Residue, then its C-alpha position, 0 to 999 in steps of 0.5 A: m687124850n692122855r698123850w695130848l694132855q701130857t704134851v700140854t702140861d709138859r710145856v706149861t711146866t717149863k720155865k718158858g711155857m710157864w711165863w707164856t701161859l701167865v702172859v696169855w691169861f693176863i692179856v686175855t683177861v685184860v682184853l675181855a675186861v676192857a672190850a666185853p660187857s659184864v654179865k651183870d648188865y644182862e641179868v634178869s630176875s626171872i625167865e619164861s620157864l614153861p615151853e610154848d606148847v603146854q596147855s596154859m601157854v596155848a590157852q594164853k595165846k588163845i586169850d590174846q588172839y580173841f581179846a585185846n590184852s595189854d602186853g605190859i607188866p602187871a603191878i598191884f598197889v596195896f595201900r594200908s592205913d594203920g589209923e583211920p580207914i582209907s577214904t575213896e577221896e584220899l585214894q583217888r587223890l593219891l592215884a591221880d598224883i601217881e598217874k600225873n608224875h609217872q604217866e610215861a611209865l604207867e600204861q594203865l591204872v584202874p580209874i577208881a573215881s569213874l567206877p560205880p560205888q558198888a564196883a569201887a567197894r571191891f577194891f577195899a578190905e572190909d575194915g576199909k584200911i586196905a585198898v588194892v589197885p591194879a596197874i600195868y607198867q609199860s612193857s619196855l621197862e627194864s627191872k632197874e627202871i621199874r625199881t626206880i619208878n617204884d621207889d619214886i611212887q612210894k616216896l610220893v605216897h609217903s610224903e603226901s599221906d600217912v598211908k603206906l604203899y606196897i607194890t606187889g605183882p610181877a612188877g613189884i617182885a621183879a624190882d625187889t628181887l633185883e634189889l635183893f640180889s644186888r646186895a646179896d651178890v656182894v655178900l656172896m662174893l665176900s663170904t666165899v672168898g673170905l671163907i676159902l681163904v680162912l679154911l685154906i690157911i687153917i688147913y694148910r697153914s700157908p698164906l701163899l698156898a691159900l692165895i694162889p687158888l683165889v688168884v686163879a679164881a679171880f682170873v677165871y671169874e673175870v674171863v667167865v663174866q665177860l664171856l657171859g656178857l657177850l652171850g647176853r649181848g647176843g640174846l642169852v637171857i641169864s637169871n640172877q639166881t643162875v649167876s649166883i650159883m655159877s659164882i659158887l661153882l667157879f670158886a669151889a671147882i677152882t679150889d678143888y682142882s688146885l688142892f688136887i694139883f698142889s697136893r701131888y706137887r708137894e709129893e713130887l717136891k720130896r722126890y725131885e729137887n727141880k721144881w719144874e720136873a716136880m710139877k711135870q711129874a705131878m701133872r702127868e699123874t693128876g692132869l687126866p683125873v682133874l680134866f675128867s673131873g671137870g668133864t663130868v661136871l661139864a657133861a652134867m651141865l650140857v644134859l640140861f639142854f634136854a630139859k623143857l623148863g627154862d630154869y634148867r635150860n638157862f643153867a646149861p650154857t652158863f655153867a657149861l661155859t664156866m666149866a670149859i674155862i675152869m678145865i682150861a685153867s686147871v691144866t694151864l694156869i693152876p700148874a703155871l702159878f704153882t710152878l712160879f712160886g715153887r717151894k715158896a708156895f708151901w712156906p713155912n712148911i717147905p717140902r724138901v727132897g727126902d722129907a718124911k711123910e706127914k702126920g695128922m690127916r695122913t695118919f688118920w686116913e692110913k688107919v681108915g684105909r687099913f680098917v677098910v682093907r681088913k673089914p671090907r664087907l662090914t664097912v660096906a654093910l654098915i655104910s650102906l645101911l646108914l645111907v638107906v636110913m637117910a634116904a628113907h626120909t625123902s618120903a617127907l619131901r613136900y613141894e611149895y609152888d608159891l614162889i613169893k613165900s621163898f623170899p624174905e618176910d620183910m620184902p615189900s612185894r611179899q608184905g603187899y602180897e600177904l596183905l592181899e591174902k589176909h584181907f581179900a578172898k584168897g582166890e582173888l590173888a590170881p584168878t584162872t581165866v577159862l576160855f571156851e571156843g565153840k563152833n557156833a555162837l552160844t546162847p545166853q542159856q548155854m553160857k549159863e549152863l557152862q558157868e554152872q558146870l564150872e561152879k560145880q567143880p572142886l574148890v571153885s568159889e566163883v565163876r564170872p562171865a568175862g567177855t565174848a568174842d567172834d560173834g559169840r562163838v568164844v566166851s571167857f570166864t574168870l574162875t576163882f578158887r576158895e584156897n590160895p591159887y598156889d596151894v597144892k590143893t588148888i593145883d590138884a583141883l584145877d588139874r582134875i578140872i582140866d582132865r574133865k574138860e571134855t565131860i564138862i563140855k558134854q554136860s553143858g550140851l556144847d561142842g567146842r574146846l575149853y582152855f585154862a590160863g593163869e597162874t594156877a594153870a601154869k603151875v599145873d603144867e609146870r609140875v608135869v614138865n618138872n616131873r618129865d625133866m627130872v626123869v630125863i635129866v637123871t637118866l641122861e646125866t647118869l648114863l653120860i657120866f657112866l660112859l665117861l667113867i668107863g673111858l677113865t677106868k677102862s672097866v664097866k664094873r668099876s664104873l658101875y659101882m662108882i656111879g652107884t655110890i654117887l646115886v645112893s649118896f644123892a638119895a641119902a643127902l636129899g633125905l637127910g637134908i629134908w629132915l634137917t631143914d625141917l628140924l633146924f630151920d622149920i622149912k617144911t616145903v621146898s621148891d620143886r627145883v631143889p631136887i634137880y638142882a641138888f642132883v646135877f651138882l652132887v652127882a657131877l661134883g661128887i664123882d670128882y672125889n671118886i675119880i681122884l681115888v680110883s685114879r690113884f688106886q689104878e696108879e698104885w695097882r701097877t706095883h701093889s696088890v689090890n689091898g695094898a693099892v687101896e690102902r695107899a690110895v686112901a692114905h695118899t688122897g684122904g687128906v686132900i679130898s677131905s680138905a677139898g670136901l670141907i672147903l667145897a661144902a662150906t663154899f656151897a653153904v655160903l648160898m645160905t646167905q642168899p635171900v631166896q629159900l630155894l638157894f638156901v635149901f639148895g646150898f644146905l643140901v649140896a653141903i650135906g651131900i658133899l660131906l657124906d661123899t667125902f667121908l663116908i662114900r669116898g673114904m669108906l664105901l668105895p674103897g670097901l667095894i673095890v677091895w671086896i669086888e676086885n679081890g672076888r674077881q681075882r679069886n674067880v679068875q684063879t679058880g676058872n669061874e671067870 
């Protein structure tokens, strides 16, 4: 691969090759911008996460098979009065106006006017100031259309009454999420670009040096979003959270690889007068490590294809395509642009042949390198102890399954949801549907016995018959819990009920099968599948990156401690991050997606810096001892890696501007992990291990023990 790569980079770094590279990238970008759709045209607020074979999905199919259910989009209209109680007549009038003005969009709206008084009373809170009306939107509506309809309905209600309307449920959440991300994407992009630009100027004090990586990122971003748009047109469903993280990954990786390349380019400009020759030599040494770094991230994203949850699988094609384009740009567009500007890119600190070494960070990392070489065992012991203490805090990890709680408190659909939670029975937020499929028709006594057995189960508040089908052979019940249907206690309770379903059937004197569907049942399955995905992803990604490292280092031992340090770094980052999110932001529970999101990115991105360090160590080892090679590798790579780490951490921290707690915590954890990896792992632990283990191996060889 190295020979093939050198052929490519050698051509790119000639005058003719540089211009051809820039022209080809420009043409491809323009053609895609004109001819291809943008990924923004195909973004959705959520995707179907669970696989079709889990019990809750099977149960839902059974319910759809036996009972006529709408395939529309559910919504819940929550009316609130700050003054007098809402009268039935006023509510009827408002609903009639809503139905009249939006009859094409609404598939179903509960007819309050035609219900008996006792039934209609169920839709009002005890004080009469809150009213809840379920609705069904047409299934053909897109999130953008639902957002427009919701806005129109709310304006209509507010213009005709003092009553406030909050639209929650899937239709309200989807519309609000789209609105949130449409605003947040602009903030994310401006914050990312601005932060990278400011940090690069502060660190390197060169305007052009700061702009070139952003120019590269702009080209790559345009190509990626248009290619993803083509995939979206072809049927790929892409969530807006995925696109947000993709944007951060793209800018972070491009900046990282740009720093690695121009840092080595600056070194070579002090040896070669000719800028073409300097870049040629720079790419011969950095091309393979940079390509391998991108390859580890790409491999990590491809592993997500083995996940079962749709959230993770949705990452795989999006991020894999992004990394593939980034890898191509890292060995073509980045060196071509830096070569185009040559020494001018470093103005006002232009490198000249024969210049003395730099001070500042270089001197600092030289001191660190000398200390590690002199005290490798002490260094490894102290850093390892610190990481273990941090990792111990993972025991405090607690998960939150109520997705809407991760959205901003002023989001209308969350406000409506919390009004429901406060003024109505918590279990009514999302009842569980229980379906019994028997071999024979059930008698009234058998139905009553089954209902009573279900009512005896943990945390169950009420069980109501919901209907019969297939000549009485199939019956369904609506089961509500005493606690919030998304609470861990409720999920645990339903999990135990599902485990005992055979016993429940036996105690009811029946012969058949029980099925459980609904939000809580889905959370039970989601938790099981997520745990399975965590084991699969962690195992496969670790193994795959380990094999890639063997290919780069040609050493199993070196690859083992490289991947080992990254795994320890992840555990420490997770533990420290959980502790700090509670301490600083009062976030006591996180989404169960956070650990896997953080693992994929921390392992994939964290290994980059180890690859750069070990590649430089192997290069220096050709002409120096182990100690000398480690010291020189730390000194030469310390400045650029610490700078890249700071910028990468800050870039992921930009996700903390997003309106979803999942992205906030994820960005915070990754930023912490990158800083740990940059300064403790790459700067001290890994160099200490190299000195300790490689010197020990050499002594064993000399004494005949190996």
